[in-house]
N, C-alpha and C positions, 0 to 999 in steps of 0.2 A: 673057264671064262668064256668058252665058245658057247659052251651049253648055256649057260645063263644068258646070253645075247640070243641066243635062239629061241628059248623059251621066257622071255621077258614078258611079251605080253599075255601069255596064259597066265602068268602068276599075278599079273595085275588084275586081268577079270576074275581070277578066282577071289581076290581080296575084296572087288567091289561086291561081287555076289554073295559073299558072306556078310559083308557090312548090311546089304540090303534086307539079306534074312534077317539079322537081329532088328533092324528097324521094323520090319514087317510084325516079329513077334511082340515088340513092345506095343506098337498100335493096336495090335490084337488085344492084349492085356488091359490096356486102358479103355477100350470100346467096352469090353466086358463089365469093367467097375462103373463105368459110367451107365449101363443099362441096369445093373442091381440097384444104382441110387435111384433113377426114374422110377423104377418098379415099386420100390419103397416109398416114394412120394405119393404116388398114384394110389397105393394101396391104403396108405395111413399109418400112423404109429399102431402097434399092438398094445392096448390096455391091458393090464393086468386087473387092475380093480378100479372101479367107477369113482372118480372125485368128489370130495365132500365140499357143500358149500361153506363160505367161512363169512362171519359177520363182519361188516366194513364200519360199524359204528364207532369203534378205537379210531379207526384211521381219519374217519370224517371228523373227529372232534382234534386229532391234532393237527389235520390240515386247518381247520378252523382256529386253532389256536396261534397257528403261524400268520395267519392272516389278521386276526386281533389279537395281539399278545395281551396277557394280564397286567395291569400298572404296578409300580413297584414300590413299597412304604417304605419310609425312611424311619429307622429307630431314633426318638429321641434321647435316650442314653447315650447311644454310640453311632453318629450320623454318617459313620462310614462302613455301618452294616445295615444290608437292606434285605427284606423278605419280600416275595412277591405277595400282593393282596387278590387273593382269589373270589371271595364273598363279599368283598367290600369296595367300593369305588372310592377312589381318594375325592375328599371334598372338595368343592370349588374355591379357590382364591377369593377372598373377599377384601375390600379396600380398607386400608388401615384406619382405625376411628381418629376423627380428628378430636385434637386437644380441646377439654373443657375452656371456654374462652374466660379470661379473669373479669371478674365484677368490677364496676365501675370505680367503685370505692372498697378496697379489700379491707380496711379498718374502721372501726370506730373510736372516738377519742372518748377515753374515759374521765381521766383527771392530768392536770400538769400541776406538779407542786416542786418546791426546794425543799430538798432534805436537809438537816443541821448538818453542819461541817463537823467532821469526825474529831479534830484537833482544836483544843481550848488552851488559851495562855493563863495561867493558874496563879503565878507568882513570880517574883523575883527578887535581888538583892540589891541594894542601893550600890552604885547610881545607876546601873543597870549592867548587871550580870546575874551568873547562875539562874539563868530563866527554866522553870519548869512548864513543860507542855503535856498537858493528858490527851489520851487517846481513847475516845468514848467507845470504840469497838473493841480493841484488845485488853482494855483495861487496864494499860501501864502507863508509866509517867515517864517522859524523855527530859533529860537535864542537859541543858546547853549553856557552856561556860560563858562565850560571848557572842557578840555579834559576829558574823562571816563563820560560823561554824553550822556544819549540817545536824538537823534533827535525826538521830538515831540512836539505838542501843547497841553498845558494845557488848553488854553482856549476854549469856546463852540463852534462849536464842538471841543470835544476831539479826536486827531488824532496822533496814534503812527508808525511811520515810520519802526521801528524794527531795526533801524541802531543807531550804537554808535559811537561817535568821540572818534578813539583810538589813534591818533598822530597826530601833527603840526609841520611842518617844515618851519621855515623862511628861505626864499631864496630871495636875491635879484640878479639879473643878469645886467651887463652893456649891454645896446643895443645902436647902433649907427643909426642916424637917416639917411635914404638912400639920403635925399635930402641936409641936410646941413652938414650932416657928423659930427653931433655932439652927443657925446655918453652921456647918462643918466642910472640912477639906475633904473630898473624896477622891480617891486614886482612879484615874481614869487612863492610865497609860496605854500605850499601843505597841504592840509587836508585829513587825512586817515579815512575812515568810515568803519566799518562791521557789517554785521547781520549774528547774530548766527555763526554757523561754517564755513559759506561761507567765500571764499577768500575776503581778503579787497581789497578797492577800493580808489584810489589815485584821489583826486579833486583838479586840480590846480586853482588857483584863478582866478576868471571871466574865466574860460574856459569849454565848454560843452564836455563831453567824451561820448564815446558810451558805450551801453548796451555790458556787457561782452558775454552773449549768442548770437549768430545770430537769427534773425527770417527767417522762410521760408514761399513761399506762394505756396502752392501744389494745382493742380488741377484734382479734381477727373474725371476719365475718363469716368465714368458712366453719369453724369449729368453736366459736364463741369462748375463746382462749384469751385471757388478760396476760400480757406481757410488757413489762416496765421495760423501757428503753431510755438511752441517752445519745445526745450528737455522738456522731461518728461511730455507731454501733448498729448491726444489721438482726433484721427480725423476718422470720419465717411466716408464710401465710399462704395456704392454698397451694403449697408445693412451690413457691417462688419465694426468691430471696429480694429484700428491700433494704436500701441503706439510708438512715437516718443523717439527713445532711444538716438539720437545724431545727431547733426547737426555742418556740416563745412562749410567753405565758400564753397565748390565745390559740396557737396552731403548732402542727408539726408536718414538716416537707421530709418526704421521703423519695427516693429514687429506685425504680426497677432495675434491678440488676442485669436482666437479661435486655430488655427494651430501653433504657436509659429514659423512660417517660418519669416525669417529676410530677408527684401527686401532693397536694396539701390538704391535709386533713384537720378539720376545725371541730371544735366541741358544738352539737348540736343544741 
């Protein structure tokens, strides 16, 4: 212990000296490396071979593509599939075409007539039963037992006219022969029929009556097509639908289904 205490200062000085020597060596090594780096920068890099020039057209086109990108075309078959349109620009949007205005008078009135009623009172048994009613369209005859029964065919094929016999009037009229001037009684009996809430119809025996509602033939001015119509029917002309609200013997009244405009068509 006495020895260490006597020589402690020497040991400390020796340690400090060694540390200084190490620091000096480290600084010298760093200075040498820095000198080599500076010399390399001043003299320039050593090139083994000369550089070849590179064309920049491809890069210029790429930069121009980023600046003005090509428009994309939408596929009509698949709207979710798009493809770039490089050589053709998209056409400019045009305003939608305005619909063709409807002519002031879409129809011309050709004729208004009353068609013969399809059912004819043909015969009966006295005093007023077993009525025979003929159908001029289906060429069949309906037999009705008594007043209050409906006019229909129970045999196959079953057919219901919708009419019911509501009344029978026995009428005998004295008629004179114009050639012989002889008078005789002629049966002019009448059978009244009705369908639903419609007004009743009177059928004279063996006489053909006319339909209650007249039928009109309208000519569309757009395509010159003739179309027969009746009241409460619809008719098409020029892409528009018109509802027939009334028909008289002189005119037809229709209403535009889209605009609700009422038009009166009279015969020229």
